[in-house]
N, CA, C and O atoms as a MOPAC input file, in Angstrom:
PM7 MOZYME 1SCF
protein

 N    -31.51600 1  -116.24500 1   -33.38900 1
 C    -31.63300 1  -114.90400 1   -33.94800 1
 C    -32.99900 1  -114.75100 1   -34.59400 1
 O    -33.59400 1  -115.72200 1   -35.06300 1
 N    -33.47200 1  -113.55800 1   -34.61000 1
 C    -34.80300 1  -113.27600 1   -35.14500 1
 C    -34.82000 1  -113.32600 1   -36.66000 1
 O    -33.90700 1  -112.83100 1   -37.32100 1
 N    -35.87600 1  -113.93300 1   -37.20800 1
 C    -36.05300 1  -113.96400 1   -38.65200 1
 C    -36.63000 1  -112.63800 1   -39.14500 1
 O    -36.20800 1  -112.11400 1   -40.17500 1
 N    -37.59000 1  -112.10600 1   -38.40900 1
 C    -38.22600 1  -110.84800 1   -38.76300 1
 C    -37.91000 1  -109.85000 1   -37.66100 1
 O    -38.55200 1  -109.84900 1   -36.61100 1
 N    -36.92700 1  -109.00900 1   -37.90200 1
 C    -36.47700 1  -108.11000 1   -36.85100 1
 C    -37.39900 1  -106.91800 1   -36.64800 1
 O    -37.09000 1  -106.03500 1   -35.84700 1
 N    -38.50700 1  -106.87300 1   -37.34500 1
 C    -39.45600 1  -105.78700 1   -37.12800 1
 C    -40.64900 1  -106.24100 1   -36.30300 1
 O    -41.67400 1  -105.56000 1   -36.27300 1
 N    -40.53200 1  -107.37900 1   -35.63400 1
 C    -41.52900 1  -107.78000 1   -34.65600 1
 C    -41.35600 1  -106.89700 1   -33.42900 1
 O    -40.36300 1  -106.18200 1   -33.30000 1
 N    -42.31600 1  -106.95400 1   -32.54700 1
 C    -42.21900 1  -106.19700 1   -31.30600 1
 C    -41.30500 1  -106.92700 1   -30.32600 1
 O    -40.92100 1  -108.07300 1   -30.55700 1
 N    -40.96700 1  -106.26300 1   -29.24800 1
 C    -40.24700 1  -106.89200 1   -28.14400 1
 C    -41.24700 1  -107.80400 1   -27.45900 1
 O    -42.24600 1  -107.33600 1   -26.91300 1
 N    -40.98400 1  -109.10800 1   -27.48400 1
 C    -41.99300 1  -110.05800 1   -27.01600 1
 C    -41.53800 1  -110.93200 1   -25.85600 1
 O    -42.37200 1  -111.51500 1   -25.16300 1
 N    -40.23100 1  -111.03300 1   -25.63200 1
 C    -39.75500 1  -111.97400 1   -24.62500 1
 C    -38.32900 1  -111.61900 1   -24.20900 1
 O    -37.76900 1  -110.61300 1   -24.64400 1
 N    -37.76800 1  -112.45300 1   -23.37200 1
 C    -36.41600 1  -112.19900 1   -22.88200 1
 C    -35.37700 1  -112.28900 1   -23.98800 1
 O    -34.34100 1  -111.62800 1   -23.91100 1
 N    -35.63200 1  -113.09200 1   -25.01600 1
 C    -34.70400 1  -113.14500 1   -26.15100 1
 C    -34.68800 1  -111.80800 1   -26.89100 1
 O    -33.64300 1  -111.37400 1   -27.37600 1
 N    -35.84700 1  -111.15900 1   -26.97400 1
 C    -35.92100 1  -109.82400 1   -27.58800 1
 C    -35.11800 1  -108.82200 1   -26.76300 1
 O    -34.38600 1  -107.99700 1   -27.31000 1
 N    -35.26100 1  -108.90300 1   -25.46000 1
 C    -34.52100 1  -108.01200 1   -24.56300 1
 C    -33.02100 1  -108.21700 1   -24.74800 1
 O    -32.26400 1  -107.25100 1   -24.83900 1
 N    -32.60300 1  -109.46000 1   -24.80400 1
 C    -31.18300 1  -109.76200 1   -24.97000 1
 C    -30.65500 1  -109.19100 1   -26.28300 1
 O    -29.57200 1  -108.60800 1   -26.31800 1
 N    -31.41800 1  -109.35800 1   -27.36000 1
 C    -31.02100 1  -108.79900 1   -28.65000 1
 C    -30.90800 1  -107.28000 1   -28.56600 1
 O    -29.94100 1  -106.69900 1   -29.05800 1
 N    -31.88500 1  -106.64600 1   -27.95100 1
 C    -31.87200 1  -105.19300 1   -27.81200 1
 C    -30.65400 1  -104.73600 1   -27.00600 1
 O    -29.92200 1  -103.84400 1   -27.43400 1
 N    -30.44400 1  -105.33900 1   -25.85800 1
 C    -29.34100 1  -104.94700 1   -24.97500 1
 C    -27.99000 1  -105.19900 1   -25.63700 1
 O    -27.11600 1  -104.33300 1   -25.60500 1
 N    -27.80900 1  -106.37200 1   -26.23500 1
 C    -26.53200 1  -106.68300 1   -26.88100 1
 C    -26.23700 1  -105.72300 1   -28.02700 1
 O    -25.10900 1  -105.25300 1   -28.17900 1
 N    -27.24800 1  -105.43700 1   -28.82400 1
 C    -27.06500 1  -104.52900 1   -29.95700 1
 C    -26.77300 1  -103.11200 1   -29.47100 1
 O    -25.86900 1  -102.44700 1   -29.97500 1
 N    -27.54100 1  -102.66200 1   -28.49500 1
 C    -27.36000 1  -101.32100 1   -27.95600 1
 C    -25.97100 1  -101.15100 1   -27.36200 1
 O    -25.27100 1  -100.19500 1   -27.69600 1
 N    -25.56200 1  -102.05800 1   -26.49100 1
 C    -24.26000 1  -101.89200 1   -25.85800 1
 C    -23.10900 1  -102.13100 1   -26.82400 1
 O    -22.00100 1  -101.64800 1   -26.59100 1
 N    -23.35000 1  -102.85900 1   -27.89300 1
 C    -22.35000 1  -102.93900 1   -28.95700 1
 C    -22.11000 1  -101.56000 1   -29.55900 1
 O    -20.97100 1  -101.17900 1   -29.83000 1
 N    -23.19500 1  -100.81300 1   -29.76500 1
 C    -23.08000 1   -99.44600 1   -30.28700 1
 C    -22.43200 1   -98.52200 1   -29.25400 1
 O    -21.57600 1   -97.70600 1   -29.59500 1
 N    -22.83800 1   -98.65200 1   -28.01500 1
 C    -22.28400 1   -97.81600 1   -26.94200 1
 C    -20.77000 1   -97.98900 1   -26.87500 1
 O    -20.02800 1   -97.01200 1   -26.78400 1
 N    -20.33000 1   -99.21300 1   -26.92000 1
 C    -18.90200 1   -99.49000 1   -26.76700 1
 C    -18.07900 1   -98.91700 1   -27.91400 1
 O    -16.89100 1   -98.63800 1   -27.74600 1
 N    -18.69900 1   -98.73900 1   -29.07600 1
 C    -18.00400 1   -98.18700 1   -30.23900 1
 C    -18.11000 1   -96.66400 1   -30.32500 1
 O    -17.43300 1   -96.03700 1   -31.14000 1
 N    -18.95100 1   -96.07900 1   -29.49400 1
 C    -19.22500 1   -94.65700 1   -29.59300 1
 C    -18.08600 1   -93.82900 1   -28.99500 1
 O    -17.61000 1   -94.10900 1   -27.89500 1
 N    -17.66000 1   -92.81000 1   -29.73600 1
 C    -16.53000 1   -91.98600 1   -29.30300 1
 C    -16.83800 1   -91.16400 1   -28.05600 1
 O    -15.93100 1   -90.87700 1   -27.27500 1
 N    -18.08900 1   -90.78200 1   -27.85200 1
 C    -18.44000 1   -89.95000 1   -26.69900 1
 C    -18.71200 1   -90.76700 1   -25.44900 1
 O    -18.10600 1   -90.52100 1   -24.40500 1
 N    -19.61000 1   -91.73000 1   -25.53900 1
 C    -19.98600 1   -92.44800 1   -24.31700 1
 C    -19.26400 1   -93.78100 1   -24.13200 1
 O    -19.26500 1   -94.33400 1   -23.03200 1
 N    -18.66400 1   -94.28800 1   -25.16500 1
 C    -17.91100 1   -95.53400 1   -25.03300 1
 C    -16.85700 1   -95.47300 1   -23.94500 1
 O    -16.78700 1   -96.37700 1   -23.11300 1
 N    -16.02600 1   -94.42200 1   -23.92600 1
 C    -15.00100 1   -94.32900 1   -22.88200 1
 C    -15.57000 1   -94.24400 1   -21.46300 1
 O    -14.94800 1   -94.73400 1   -20.52100 1
 N    -16.73700 1   -93.63200 1   -21.30200 1
 C    -17.36800 1   -93.55000 1   -19.98100 1
 C    -17.69900 1   -94.95200 1   -19.49000 1
 O    -17.41100 1   -95.30000 1   -18.34500 1
 N    -18.30500 1   -95.75600 1   -20.36200 1
 C    -18.66100 1   -97.12200 1   -19.98900 1
 C    -17.42200 1   -97.98500 1   -19.79500 1
 O    -17.34900 1   -98.77400 1   -18.85300 1
 N    -16.45100 1   -97.83600 1   -20.68700 1
 C    -15.22600 1   -98.63900 1   -20.56300 1
 C    -14.49900 1   -98.38400 1   -19.25200 1
 O    -13.83700 1   -99.27500 1   -18.72200 1
 N    -14.62000 1   -97.17000 1   -18.73000 1
 C    -13.94000 1   -96.82100 1   -17.47900 1
 C    -14.55600 1   -97.51400 1   -16.26800 1
 O    -13.87900 1   -97.71800 1   -15.26000 1
 N    -15.83900 1   -97.87800 1   -16.35900 1
 C    -16.50200 1   -98.44500 1   -15.18800 1
 C    -16.94500 1   -99.89600 1   -15.36400 1
 O    -17.12400 1  -100.60700 1   -14.37500 1
 N    -17.12200 1  -100.33900 1   -16.59300 1
 C    -17.51200 1  -101.73200 1   -16.82700 1
 C    -16.24100 1  -102.50300 1   -17.17700 1
 O    -15.68900 1  -102.36000 1   -18.26800 1
 N    -15.79900 1  -103.30900 1   -16.24100 1
 C    -14.54600 1  -104.03200 1   -16.42400 1
 C    -14.76800 1  -105.42500 1   -17.00300 1
 O    -13.84100 1  -106.03500 1   -17.53600 1
 N    -15.99600 1  -105.92800 1   -16.89800 1
 C    -16.31000 1  -107.25500 1   -17.41500 1
 C    -17.70700 1  -107.21600 1   -18.03800 1
 O    -18.71300 1  -107.31000 1   -17.33400 1
 N    -17.75600 1  -107.07800 1   -19.35500 1
 C    -19.04900 1  -106.98100 1   -20.04600 1
 C    -19.84900 1  -108.26600 1   -19.91600 1
 O    -21.07800 1  -108.22300 1   -19.86600 1
 N    -19.17700 1  -109.40400 1   -19.86100 1
 C    -19.90100 1  -110.67400 1   -19.69800 1
 C    -20.62300 1  -110.73000 1   -18.36200 1
 O    -21.64200 1  -111.40800 1   -18.23200 1
 N    -20.10900 1  -110.03400 1   -17.38900 1
 C    -20.75900 1  -109.96200 1   -16.08100 1
 C    -21.83500 1  -108.87200 1   -16.06700 1
 O    -22.87600 1  -109.03500 1   -15.42900 1
 N    -21.58800 1  -107.77500 1   -16.76000 1
 C    -22.48500 1  -106.62600 1   -16.74600 1
 C    -23.76100 1  -106.85600 1   -17.55800 1
 O    -24.84400 1  -106.46500 1   -17.12400 1
 N    -23.64800 1  -107.47400 1   -18.71100 1
 C    -24.81200 1  -107.60900 1   -19.59800 1
 C    -25.97900 1  -108.36700 1   -18.97100 1
 O    -27.11900 1  -107.94500 1   -19.16600 1
 N    -25.77000 1  -109.45900 1   -18.23000 1
 C    -26.92100 1  -110.10600 1   -17.58200 1
 C    -27.68200 1  -109.18400 1   -16.62200 1
 O    -28.89600 1  -109.31400 1   -16.46400 1
 N    -26.97300 1  -108.26500 1   -15.99000 1
 C    -27.64700 1  -107.28200 1   -15.14600 1
 C    -28.55200 1  -106.40300 1   -15.99700 1
 O    -29.66700 1  -106.07500 1   -15.59000 1
 N    -28.07600 1  -106.02300 1   -17.17300 1
 C    -28.88300 1  -105.19100 1   -18.07500 1
 C    -30.08100 1  -105.97700 1   -18.63100 1
 O    -31.16300 1  -105.41500 1   -18.79900 1
 N    -29.89100 1  -107.25900 1   -18.91400 1
 C    -31.03300 1  -108.08300 1   -19.36300 1
 C    -32.10000 1  -108.10000 1   -18.26700 1
 O    -33.28800 1  -107.92700 1   -18.54000 1
 N    -31.66300 1  -108.30700 1   -17.03600 1
 C    -32.60900 1  -108.37500 1   -15.91600 1
 C    -33.29100 1  -107.02600 1   -15.70400 1
 O    -34.49500 1  -106.97400 1   -15.44800 1
 N    -32.53200 1  -105.93800 1   -15.80800 1
 C    -33.09600 1  -104.60300 1   -15.62300 1
 C    -34.20400 1  -104.34800 1   -16.64500 1
 O    -35.31100 1  -103.95500 1   -16.27500 1
 N    -33.91200 1  -104.56800 1   -17.92600 1
 C    -34.89900 1  -104.26700 1   -18.96900 1
 C    -36.05400 1  -105.25400 1   -18.95700 1
 O    -37.18100 1  -104.87200 1   -19.27200 1
 N    -35.81300 1  -106.50200 1   -18.60700 1
 C    -36.90400 1  -107.47000 1   -18.48600 1
 C    -37.85800 1  -107.04100 1   -17.38400 1
 O    -39.07700 1  -107.09200 1   -17.54800 1
 N    -37.29600 1  -106.62300 1   -16.26800 1
 C    -38.12100 1  -106.16100 1   -15.16100 1
 C    -38.88000 1  -104.89000 1   -15.54000 1
 O    -40.06800 1  -104.76200 1   -15.24300 1
 N    -38.20400 1  -103.96800 1   -16.18400 1
 C    -38.81400 1  -102.69600 1   -16.54000 1
 C    -39.93700 1  -102.86700 1   -17.56600 1
 O    -40.99200 1  -102.24600 1   -17.44200 1
 N    -39.71400 1  -103.69200 1   -18.55800 1
 C    -40.68000 1  -103.82700 1   -19.65400 1
 C    -41.77400 1  -104.84700 1   -19.34500 1
 O    -42.94900 1  -104.59800 1   -19.61300 1
 N    -41.39600 1  -105.98300 1   -18.78600 1
 C    -42.36900 1  -107.06100 1   -18.56200 1
 C    -42.79100 1  -107.19900 1   -17.09800 1
 O    -43.61400 1  -108.05100 1   -16.76400 1
 N    -42.23000 1  -106.36400 1   -16.23200 1
 C    -42.54600 1  -106.41400 1   -14.80100 1
 C    -42.24400 1  -107.78800 1   -14.19700 1
 O    -42.94700 1  -108.27300 1   -13.31000 1
 N    -41.19500 1  -108.37900 1   -14.70100 1
 C    -40.73700 1  -109.64500 1   -14.13300 1
 C    -39.22400 1  -109.70400 1   -14.32100 1
 O    -38.65200 1  -108.97700 1   -15.13200 1
 N    -38.63000 1  -110.53500 1   -13.59800 1
 C    -37.18600 1  -110.64900 1   -13.67500 1
 C    -36.58500 1  -110.52900 1   -12.29600 1
 O    -37.27600 1  -110.25700 1   -11.31400 1
 N    -35.31000 1  -110.73200 1   -12.24300 1
 C    -34.65900 1  -110.77700 1   -10.94200 1
 C    -33.79500 1  -109.54600 1   -10.68000 1
 O    -32.88900 1  -109.59400 1    -9.84800 1
 N    -34.06300 1  -108.45300 1   -11.37700 1
 C    -33.26200 1  -107.25700 1   -11.13300 1
 C    -33.62500 1  -106.64200 1    -9.79200 1
 O    -34.79300 1  -106.39100 1    -9.49300 1
 N    -32.60600 1  -106.41000 1    -9.00200 1
 C    -32.73300 1  -105.69400 1    -7.75300 1
 C    -31.56300 1  -104.72900 1    -7.71300 1
 O    -30.40700 1  -105.13800 1    -7.82900 1
 N    -31.85100 1  -103.49000 1    -7.55600 1
 C    -30.74400 1  -102.55200 1    -7.49300 1
 C    -31.22200 1  -101.12800 1    -7.60900 1
 O    -32.41600 1  -100.85200 1    -7.73100 1
 N    -30.26600 1  -100.24000 1    -7.56700 1
 C    -30.51900 1   -98.81700 1    -7.66400 1
 C    -29.69700 1   -98.28400 1    -8.83400 1
 O    -28.53200 1   -97.92700 1    -8.65900 1
 N    -30.29300 1   -98.22700 1   -10.02300 1
 C    -29.51700 1   -97.81400 1   -11.19900 1
 C    -28.90400 1   -96.42300 1   -11.05300 1
 O    -27.76900 1   -96.20300 1   -11.47600 1
 N    -29.63600 1   -95.48900 1   -10.46300 1
 C    -29.07700 1   -94.14300 1   -10.36000 1
 C    -27.82700 1   -94.12600 1    -9.49300 1
 O    -26.85600 1   -93.44700 1    -9.82600 1
 N    -27.83600 1   -94.85200 1    -8.40500 1
 C    -26.67400 1   -94.86900 1    -7.50600 1
 C    -25.41200 1   -95.29200 1    -8.24600 1
 O    -24.32200 1   -94.80200 1    -7.95400 1
 N    -25.56000 1   -96.19100 1    -9.19300 1
 C    -24.39900 1   -96.66800 1    -9.94700 1
 C    -23.90800 1   -95.63000 1   -10.95900 1
 O    -22.77200 1   -95.70700 1   -11.42700 1
 N    -24.75500 1   -94.67000 1   -11.29300 1
 C    -24.40600 1   -93.65900 1   -12.28100 1
 C    -24.14900 1   -92.27900 1   -11.66800 1
 O    -23.65200 1   -91.38200 1   -12.34900 1
 N    -24.47700 1   -92.11100 1   -10.40700 1
 C    -24.42300 1   -90.79500 1    -9.76900 1
 C    -23.03900 1   -90.15900 1    -9.80800 1
 O    -22.92300 1   -88.94500 1    -9.97400 1
 N    -22.00500 1   -90.94800 1    -9.65900 1
 C    -20.65600 1   -90.38600 1    -9.57400 1
 C    -19.97600 1   -90.21500 1   -10.93200 1
 O    -18.85800 1   -89.70400 1   -11.00200 1
 N    -20.63200 1   -90.63300 1   -11.99900 1
 C    -20.01500 1   -90.51700 1   -13.32200 1
 C    -19.90900 1   -89.05000 1   -13.72900 1
 O    -20.81500 1   -88.25400 1   -13.48100 1
 N    -18.80700 1   -88.71700 1   -14.34400 1
 C    -18.57800 1   -87.35800 1   -14.83000 1
 C    -19.16200 1   -87.24600 1   -16.24000 1
 O    -18.45200 1   -87.36200 1   -17.23900 1
 N    -20.46600 1   -87.01800 1   -16.28800 1
 C    -21.16300 1   -86.92500 1   -17.57300 1
 C    -22.03200 1   -85.67500 1   -17.58700 1
 O    -22.45400 1   -85.17100 1   -16.54600 1
 N    -22.28200 1   -85.19800 1   -18.78600 1
 C    -23.12800 1   -84.03000 1   -18.97000 1
 C    -24.31400 1   -84.35400 1   -19.85100 1
 O    -24.51900 1   -85.50200 1   -20.24500 1
 N    -25.08200 1   -83.34100 1   -20.15100 1
 C    -26.28400 1   -83.51300 1   -20.96600 1
 C    -25.97100 1   -84.20800 1   -22.28200 1
 O    -26.74700 1   -85.04900 1   -22.73700 1
 N    -24.83400 1   -83.86400 1   -22.90200 1
 C    -24.47900 1   -84.45200 1   -24.19500 1
 C    -24.34100 1   -85.98000 1   -24.12100 1
 O    -24.62200 1   -86.67500 1   -25.09800 1
 N    -23.91400 1   -86.49800 1   -22.97700 1
 C    -23.78800 1   -87.95100 1   -22.81500 1
 C    -25.16300 1   -88.61100 1   -22.77700 1
 O    -25.37400 1   -89.67000 1   -23.36700 1
 N    -26.09200 1   -87.96900 1   -22.07200 1
 C    -27.45500 1   -88.51000 1   -22.00900 1
 C    -28.13800 1   -88.42800 1   -23.36600 1
 O    -28.85600 1   -89.34800 1   -23.75800 1
 N    -27.91900 1   -87.34200 1   -24.07700 1
 C    -28.48900 1   -87.19600 1   -25.41700 1
 C    -27.97000 1   -88.31600 1   -26.32200 1
 O    -28.74000 1   -88.94100 1   -27.05000 1
 N    -26.67800 1   -88.56000 1   -26.27100 1
 C    -26.09000 1   -89.59900 1   -27.13000 1
 C    -26.58200 1   -90.98400 1   -26.72300 1
 O    -26.89400 1   -91.80600 1   -27.58400 1
 N    -26.65500 1   -91.25100 1   -25.42600 1
 C    -27.15300 1   -92.53400 1   -24.93400 1
 C    -28.55300 1   -92.77800 1   -25.48100 1
 O    -28.85900 1   -93.86500 1   -25.97000 1
 N    -29.39100 1   -91.76500 1   -25.39500 1
 C    -30.76600 1   -91.89400 1   -25.86600 1
 C    -30.82200 1   -92.04000 1   -27.38600 1
 O    -31.63600 1   -92.81000 1   -27.89600 1
 N    -29.98700 1   -91.32800 1   -28.10800 1
 C    -29.94400 1   -91.47400 1   -29.57000 1
 C    -29.60100 1   -92.91400 1   -29.95500 1
 O    -30.23400 1   -93.49100 1   -30.83900 1
 N    -28.61000 1   -93.48300 1   -29.29800 1
 C    -28.20200 1   -94.85900 1   -29.60800 1
 C    -29.28900 1   -95.85100 1   -29.23400 1
 O    -29.51900 1   -96.82300 1   -29.95400 1
 N    -29.95900 1   -95.61200 1   -28.11300 1
 C    -31.03400 1   -96.50900 1   -27.69800 1
 C    -32.18700 1   -96.45100 1   -28.69400 1
 O    -32.69500 1   -97.48400 1   -29.13000 1
 N    -32.59300 1   -95.23800 1   -29.04900 1
 C    -33.69100 1   -95.08000 1   -29.99900 1
 C    -33.35700 1   -95.70700 1   -31.35300 1
 O    -34.20300 1   -96.35800 1   -31.96600 1
 N    -32.13400 1   -95.51000 1   -31.81300 1
 C    -31.71000 1   -96.09100 1   -33.09100 1
 C    -31.73200 1   -97.61400 1   -33.04000 1
 O    -32.12800 1   -98.26900 1   -34.00400 1
 N    -31.31000 1   -98.16600 1   -31.92100 1
 C    -31.29500 1   -99.62100 1   -31.76000 1
 C    -32.70300 1  -100.18900 1   -31.80600 1
 O    -32.96400 1  -101.14900 1   -32.53000 1
 N    -33.60400 1   -99.60500 1   -31.04200 1
 C    -34.98300 1  -100.10300 1   -31.00700 1
 C    -35.62800 1   -99.95500 1   -32.38200 1
 O    -36.30500 1  -100.87300 1   -32.84400 1
 N    -35.43000 1   -98.82000 1   -33.04000 1
 C    -36.02000 1   -98.60300 1   -34.36900 1
 C    -35.47500 1   -99.58600 1   -35.39400 1
 O    -36.19400 1  -100.01700 1   -36.29500 1
 N    -34.22000 1   -99.93500 1   -35.25500 1
 C    -33.57000 1  -100.87000 1   -36.17100 1
 C    -34.11700 1  -102.28900 1   -36.00200 1
 O    -34.22900 1  -103.03400 1   -36.97600 1
 N    -34.45200 1  -102.65500 1   -34.77800 1
 C    -34.78900 1  -104.04000 1   -34.47300 1
 C    -36.27700 1  -104.33700 1   -34.33800 1
 O    -36.71800 1  -105.42900 1   -34.69500 1
 N    -37.05300 1  -103.39300 1   -33.83500 1
 C    -38.41400 1  -103.70400 1   -33.40500 1
 C    -39.41400 1  -102.64200 1   -33.84700 1
 O    -39.06100 1  -101.52300 1   -34.22000 1
 N    -40.67000 1  -103.04600 1   -33.78400 1
 C    -41.77100 1  -102.12000 1   -34.01800 1
 C    -42.98600 1  -102.64700 1   -33.27000 1
 O    -43.32500 1  -103.82600 1   -33.37100 1
 N    -43.64500 1  -101.76000 1   -32.51400 1
 C    -44.85700 1  -102.16200 1   -31.81300 1
 C    -45.00000 1  -101.46800 1   -30.48500 1
 O    -44.13600 1  -100.68200 1   -30.09600 1
 N    -46.08700 1  -101.75000 1   -29.77800 1
 C    -46.36800 1  -101.04200 1   -28.52900 1
 C    -45.35300 1  -101.30500 1   -27.41300 1
 O    -45.08000 1  -100.40600 1   -26.61800 1
 N    -44.80700 1  -102.47600 1   -27.33900 1
 C    -43.81300 1  -102.74600 1   -26.29300 1
 C    -42.51400 1  -102.01900 1   -26.62700 1
 O    -41.81000 1  -101.55100 1   -25.73300 1
 N    -42.20600 1  -101.92700 1   -27.90500 1
 C    -41.03800 1  -101.15100 1   -28.32600 1
 C    -41.20000 1   -99.69000 1   -27.93200 1
 O    -40.25200 1   -99.05500 1   -27.47000 1
 N    -42.40000 1   -99.16400 1   -28.11600 1
 C    -42.68400 1   -97.78600 1   -27.70700 1
 C    -42.55500 1   -97.63700 1   -26.19200 1
 O    -42.07300 1   -96.61700 1   -25.70100 1
 N    -42.98100 1   -98.64100 1   -25.46900 1
 C    -42.84500 1   -98.62800 1   -24.00700 1
 C    -41.36400 1   -98.57500 1   -23.62100 1
 O    -40.98500 1   -97.83700 1   -22.71200 1
 N    -40.52900 1   -99.35500 1   -24.30800 1
 C    -39.08800 1   -99.34100 1   -24.03000 1
 C    -38.49800 1   -97.96700 1   -24.32800 1
 O    -37.67700 1   -97.46500 1   -23.56100 1
 N    -38.90900 1   -97.36000 1   -25.43000 1
 C    -38.41900 1   -96.02200 1   -25.77600 1
 C    -38.84100 1   -94.99200 1   -24.73300 1
 O    -38.04500 1   -94.14600 1   -24.32500 1
 N    -40.08900 1   -95.07100 1   -24.31200 1
 C    -40.56400 1   -94.14600 1   -23.28300 1
 C    -39.82400 1   -94.34100 1   -21.96900 1
 O    -39.52300 1   -93.37000 1   -21.27500 1
 N    -39.53300 1   -95.57800 1   -21.62800 1
 C    -38.77900 1   -95.85100 1   -20.40200 1
 C    -37.37200 1   -95.26600 1   -20.49700 1
 O    -36.87700 1   -94.67700 1   -19.53600 1
 N    -36.73200 1   -95.42500 1   -21.64700 1
 C    -35.38300 1   -94.88300 1   -21.83200 1
 C    -35.39500 1   -93.36200 1   -21.72600 1
 O    -34.50600 1   -92.77700 1   -21.10800 1
 N    -36.39600 1   -92.71900 1   -22.32700 1
 C    -36.51200 1   -91.26000 1   -22.23000 1
 C    -36.69500 1   -90.83500 1   -20.78000 1
 O    -36.09200 1   -89.86000 1   -20.33100 1
 N    -37.52300 1   -91.56400 1   -20.05500 1
 C    -37.77100 1   -91.25400 1   -18.65000 1
 C    -36.50200 1   -91.42100 1   -17.81800 1
 O    -36.21100 1   -90.59800 1   -16.95000 1
 N    -35.76100 1   -92.46900 1   -18.08000 1
 C    -34.50800 1   -92.71700 1   -17.36200 1
 C    -33.52300 1   -91.58400 1   -17.62900 1
 O    -32.93400 1   -91.04100 1   -16.69500 1
 N    -33.34300 1   -91.22800 1   -18.89500 1
 C    -32.40500 1   -90.16300 1   -19.24600 1
 C    -32.81200 1   -88.85300 1   -18.57700 1
 O    -31.96600 1   -88.14300 1   -18.03400 1
 N    -34.09000 1   -88.53400 1   -18.61500 1
 C    -34.58400 1   -87.30700 1   -18.00100 1
 C    -34.36400 1   -87.33100 1   -16.48100 1
 O    -33.83300 1   -86.38000 1   -15.90800 1
 N    -34.77000 1   -88.40500 1   -15.85500 1
 C    -34.65900 1   -88.53000 1   -14.40600 1
 C    -33.21100 1   -88.44900 1   -13.93400 1
 O    -32.91100 1   -87.74300 1   -12.97100 1
 N    -32.31900 1   -89.16100 1   -14.60200 1
 C    -30.91400 1   -89.15200 1   -14.19800 1
 C    -30.32700 1   -87.75500 1   -14.33300 1
 O    -29.56300 1   -87.31700 1   -13.47400 1
 N    -30.68000 1   -87.05400 1   -15.40400 1
 C    -30.15700 1   -85.69700 1   -15.58100 1
 C    -30.64600 1   -84.77600 1   -14.45800 1
 O    -29.86000 1   -84.03900 1   -13.86200 1
 N    -31.92000 1   -84.82800 1   -14.18400 1
 C    -32.47800 1   -83.98200 1   -13.12500 1
 C    -31.80500 1   -84.30000 1   -11.79500 1
 O    -31.42500 1   -83.39100 1   -11.05800 1
 N    -31.65900 1   -85.56800 1   -11.48800 1
 C    -31.05400 1   -85.96300 1   -10.21500 1
 C    -29.57600 1   -85.58100 1   -10.12300 1
 O    -29.04900 1   -85.39000 1    -9.02700 1
 N    -28.90800 1   -85.46900 1   -11.28000 1
 C    -27.50600 1   -85.04800 1   -11.29300 1
 C    -27.37500 1   -83.53300 1   -11.37800 1
 O    -26.26000 1   -83.01100 1   -11.40900 1
 N    -28.49700 1   -82.82100 1   -11.41600 1
 C    -28.45500 1   -81.37200 1   -11.48300 1
 C    -28.20400 1   -80.83600 1   -12.88100 1
 O    -27.74600 1   -79.70500 1   -13.04200 1
 N    -28.49900 1   -81.63000 1   -13.87700 1
 C    -28.32500 1   -81.23700 1   -15.27500 1
 C    -29.69800 1   -80.84500 1   -15.83300 1
 O    -30.67500 1   -81.57300 1   -15.65300 1
 N    -29.76600 1   -79.71600 1   -16.49800 1
 C    -31.02000 1   -79.30400 1   -17.12400 1
 C    -31.19900 1   -80.10800 1   -18.41000 1
 O    -30.44900 1   -79.91000 1   -19.36600 1
 N    -32.18200 1   -81.01500 1   -18.44800 1
 C    -32.35900 1   -81.86100 1   -19.63200 1
 C    -32.86600 1   -81.09600 1   -20.85800 1
 O    -32.91600 1   -81.64900 1   -21.95700 1
 N    -33.23600 1   -79.84300 1   -20.67500 1
 C    -33.79000 1   -79.06500 1   -21.77800 1
 C    -32.84400 1   -78.00000 1   -22.30100 1
 O    -33.16400 1   -77.31200 1   -23.26900 1
 N    -31.67800 1   -77.85400 1   -21.67400 1
 C    -30.73800 1   -76.82400 1   -22.12300 1
 C    -30.10500 1   -77.24900 1   -23.44700 1
 O    -30.05200 1   -78.43300 1   -23.78000 1
 N    -29.64200 1   -76.28400 1   -24.16600 1
 C    -29.01800 1   -76.57600 1   -25.47300 1
 C    -27.54200 1   -76.84300 1   -25.32600 1
 O    -26.86000 1   -77.10400 1   -26.31700 1

């Protein structure tokens, strides 16, 4: 575990801490928790995929191969779900890290939320 949790995201251990903390919040969330619980049947199997995804996205290395949107395309979610997902992600990163790589992770999450909404036909700017 990190001694100084306000360091930047620096390695795969940082990614694991971020992902574990974030999905801990997701699973407890009244809005998006049930969405994830309906499709993730084994968190011990799912989390390594998320570690690989974020390691690849942030550090451009890792063994993630896949199409994240395809796995989310059929979910019955609206703009409010993406807003909440992003709120939890931003809160997690702010709680744990500070620095340019942390900002990169936040920007990536914003881009993902925006892209997924557009691809699902959801206006990411509507109220």
